C-alpha positions in Angstrom: 0.0 0.0 0.0 2.1 2.9 -1.3 -0.4 5.4 0.0 0.6 4.5 3.5 3.3 6.8 5.0 6.7 5.0 5.4 8.6 5.5 8.6 12.1 4.1 9.4 13.3 4.2 13.0 17.0 4.0 13.9 17.2 3.6 17.7 17.1 1.5 20.8 15.3 -1.6 22.0 15.0 -2.3 25.7 13.2 -4.6 28.0 11.3 -2.4 30.5 11.1 -3.5 34.1 8.4 -1.3 35.6 7.3 -0.9 39.3 4.5 1.2 40.6 5.5 3.0 43.8 3.7 5.3 46.3 6.3 8.0 45.6 9.4 8.3 43.6 12.5 7.6 45.8 14.8 10.3 46.9 18.6 9.7 46.9 19.4 7.1 49.5 15.8 6.1 50.1 14.2 2.7 49.5 10.6 2.5 48.4 8.5 -0.6 48.2 6.4 -1.0 45.1 4.2 -3.4 43.1 5.3 -6.6 41.4 7.7 -5.9 38.6 6.2 -5.9 35.0 8.4 -6.9 32.1 7.3 -5.2 28.9 8.9 -4.4 25.5 10.3 -0.9 25.3 13.3 1.3 24.3 12.7 4.7 22.8 13.4 3.6 19.2 11.1 0.5 19.4 8.4 2.6 21.2 8.5 5.2 18.4 8.2 2.4 15.8 5.2 0.9 17.5 3.5 4.3 17.9 4.0 5.0 14.2 2.7 1.5 13.1 -0.4 1.8 15.2 -1.1 5.3 13.8 -1.0 4.2 10.2 2.5 4.0 8.9 4.5 1.2 7.3 7.5 0.9 9.6 11.0 -0.5 9.5 13.3 -0.7 12.6 17.1 -0.7 12.7 19.0 -1.3 15.9 20.6 -4.1 18.0 19.5 -6.6 20.6 21.4 -9.3 22.5 21.3 -13.0 21.8 19.1 -13.7 24.8 15.4 -14.2 25.8 14.8 -10.5 26.2 16.1 -9.8 22.7 13.9 -12.5 21.2 10.9 -11.2 23.0 11.6 -7.6 21.7 11.8 -8.9 18.1 8.6 -10.9 18.5 6.8 -7.8 19.8 7.9 -5.8 16.7 6.7 -8.5 14.4 3.3 -8.6 16.2 2.9 -4.9 15.2 3.8 -5.7 11.6 7.0 -3.8 11.9 9.9 -4.9 9.6 12.6 -6.0 12.0 15.0 -7.3 9.3 17.5 -4.6 10.1 17.6 -5.3 13.9 21.0 -7.1 14.5 21.4 -9.8 17.2 24.8 -9.3 18.9 26.5 -12.2 20.5 28.0 -11.8 24.0 26.2 -8.6 24.8 23.0 -8.4 26.8 19.8 -6.7 25.5 19.2 -3.2 26.8 17.2 -2.8 30.0 15.2 0.1 31.4 14.4 0.2 35.2 11.2 2.3 35.6 9.5 3.6 38.7 6.0 5.2 38.3 4.1 7.1 41.0 0.3 7.4 41.4 0.3 10.7 39.4 2.0 9.0 36.4 5.4 10.6 36.8 8.3 8.3 36.3 12.0 7.8 37.1 14.0 5.8 34.5 17.5 4.3 34.5 18.7 2.6 31.3 21.4 0.0 30.9 22.1 0.3 27.2 23.6 -3.1 26.5 23.4 -4.0 22.9 22.2 -0.5 21.9 25.8 0.6 22.3 26.7 -1.7 19.4 24.6 0.3 16.8 27.0 1.4 14.1 27.7 1.6 10.4 25.7 -1.4 9.4 22.5 -0.2 11.1 23.0 3.4 9.8 23.4 2.0 6.2 20.3 -0.1 6.6 18.3 2.9 8.0 19.2 5.3 5.2 19.7 2.9 2.3 16.1 2.1 1.5 13.3 4.4 0.4 11.2 6.0 3.0 9.3 9.2 3.8 10.6 10.0 7.3 13.6 8.7 9.3 13.3 8.9 13.1 16.5 8.8 15.1 16.5 8.4 18.9 19.6 9.3 21.1 19.8 6.0 23.1 22.4 4.9 20.5 26.0 6.0 20.1 26.6 9.6 19.0 28.8 8.6 16.0 25.8 6.6 14.6 23.5 9.5 15.1 25.8 12.0 13.3 26.5 9.5 10.5 22.8 9.0 9.9 22.1 12.7 9.9 24.9 13.3 7.4 23.8 10.4 5.1 20.0 10.5 5.2 18.3 10.7 1.8 14.7 10.5 3.0 12.4 13.5 2.6 12.4 14.3 6.3 14.4 13.3 9.4 13.1 13.6 13.0 15.8 13.5 15.7 14.6 12.9 19.3 17.6 14.1 21.3 16.7 12.1 24.3 18.7 11.6 26.3 21.0 14.6 25.5 24.5 13.2 24.9 26.8 13.9 27.8 30.6 13.8 27.4 33.3 15.3 29.6 35.6 15.4 26.6 33.0 17.1 24.4 30.6 19.1 26.6 29.0 20.8 23.6 28.4 17.6 21.7 24.6 18.1 21.6 25.0 21.7 20.3 27.3 20.4 17.6 24.7 17.8 16.5 22.0 20.5 16.3 24.5 22.8 14.4 24.9 20.0 11.8 21.5 21.0 10.5 18.8 18.7 12.0 15.6 18.7 10.0 13.2 18.2 12.8 14.5 18.3 16.4 12.2 17.1 19.2 13.1 17.5 22.9 11.4 18.1 26.2 12.0 21.0 28.6 14.8 19.3 30.4 16.6 18.2 27.2 16.1 21.7 25.7 17.7 23.2 28.8 20.6 20.8 28.5 21.3 21.8 24.9 20.8 25.5 25.5 22.5 25.7 28.8 19.6 27.3 30.7 16.5 26.3 32.5 13.4 25.7 30.5 10.1 25.4 32.3 6.6 26.0 31.1 5.1 26.7 27.7 6.5 30.3 27.4 10.0 29.0 28.0 9.4 26.1 25.6 8.6 28.6 22.9 11.7 30.6 23.5 13.7 27.4 23.6 12.3 26.2 20.3 13.3 29.5 18.7 16.8 29.2 20.3 17.2 25.7 18.9 16.3 26.9 15.4 18.9 29.7 15.8 21.5 27.0 16.7 20.8 25.1 13.4 17.6 23.1 13.6 15.3 23.7 10.7 12.3 22.9 12.9 12.3 22.5 16.6 9.6 21.1 18.9 9.9 21.5 22.7 7.3 19.5 24.6 6.2 20.8 28.0 4.3 17.9 29.5 0.9 18.9 30.8 1.4 22.5 29.5 1.6 21.6 25.8 4.3 22.0 23.2 6.0 24.7 21.2 7.0 24.7 17.5 9.6 27.0 15.8 9.4 28.4 13.3 5.7 29.0 13.6 3.1 30.1 11.0 2.8 33.6 12.3 4.7 36.8 11.4 8.4 36.3 10.9 8.0 32.6 11.9 7.4 33.4 15.6 7.2 30.2 17.7 3.7 28.6 17.9 2.4 27.2 21.2 0.0 24.4 21.3 -2.0 23.9 24.5 -2.1 20.5 26.1 -5.2 18.3 25.7 -7.0 17.9 29.0 -6.8 14.2 29.9 -6.4 12.3 33.2 -2.8 10.9 33.1 -2.1 7.6 34.8 1.3 6.8 33.3 3.5 9.1 31.3 6.0 6.4 30.3 6.0 6.3 26.5 4.0 9.4 26.0 7.0 11.3 24.6 7.8 8.4 22.3 4.2 8.3 21.1 4.5 12.0 20.4 7.6 11.4 18.2 6.2 8.4 16.4 2.9 10.3 15.7 4.7 13.4 14.5 6.7 11.2 12.0 3.6 9.6 10.7 1.8 13.0 10.2 4.8 14.5 8.5 5.2 11.5 6.3 1.6 11.8 5.2 2.1 15.5 4.3 0.2 17.0 7.2 1.3 20.7 7.6 3.8 21.3 10.4 1.5 23.0 13.0 -1.3 20.4 12.5 1.2 17.6 12.7 2.5 18.8 16.1 -1.1 19.2 17.3 -1.9 15.7 16.2 1.3 14.4 17.9 0.3 16.2 21.1 -3.1 14.5 21.0 -1.5 11.1 20.5 0.9 11.7 23.4 -1.8 12.8 25.7 -3.8 9.7 24.8 -0.9 7.4 25.7 -0.7 9.1 29.1 -4.2 7.9 29.9 -3.1 4.3 29.6 -0.6 2.1 31.5 2.6 0.9 29.9 4.8 2.2 27.2 4.1 0.1 24.1 1.0 -1.3 25.8 -0.5 2.1 26.1 0.2 3.4 22.6 -3.0 4.4 20.8 -4.7 3.7 17.5 -6.5 6.5 15.7 -9.8 5.8 17.3 -8.2 6.0 20.8 -6.9 9.4 20.0 -10.3 10.7 19.0 -12.0 9.1 22.0 -9.5 10.6 24.5 -9.0 14.1 23.0 -11.8 14.7 20.5 -9.2 15.2 17.7 -9.7 13.0 14.6 -6.4 11.5 13.6 -5.4 13.3 10.3 -3.8 10.3 8.6 -6.0 8.0 6.6 
């Protein structure tokens, strides 16, 4: 079906180990929680699942270990009809793990052991950029050289970089800024990540708009800064002189924000691949992300088009 948008994801695959806790632990504290839940995750795989459920034909490129978790993650992709041919199984390296604590308000604390995701390299980059597609999504849970190589080599119509987490290096403290300066097509970050790139605090929708404009000034052609329950900002906007556009959040009752940001990214990629105008694509992505927050789990909570409309009232714009 050529009329379906085509999305390729170059990114991470993790097994998520999630525990619901009465409150997120402070340093040095121990908090007792629920029984652990083992579910497929990783930012890259999550974004691929979100895109597939929202109407795209999806390919995934990345790495897993030769272990039970790796095999479960590959099976989960195939269940979603995602092409996992370009996911490499690496011997002698464990599959990535994410340890997640979620409080009653849906806020979360996540620690990632990258494992096989650190093995993503030239082969996966070549696979991601070497076949036709409408949008390439890159997540930052893979090595920086792979990210920069993919950005330099991409031949797809659009590329969405989710710079999460922001790369940290004592040797190259401005590495994230250098990536943006390379000329990212679409950059998507949250408030914390925008602040890390810009070197200043970003909090709230007004700050998000200023940050989006700052990221465009640094080299991004389009920048989206998500601000959680406040909404999202897009630069350049559609107003005079391209002033940043703010999009208010959809009023939903959040139960679990794990995966909401990944849903936003996957949804944005689908909308852009289908030719939806920038502002409408960001609004649709915000609706999809808000819908995901009303459901438990990362991939388990990712919505289909009917779910987005039921939760937010916004019809999904991709048919």
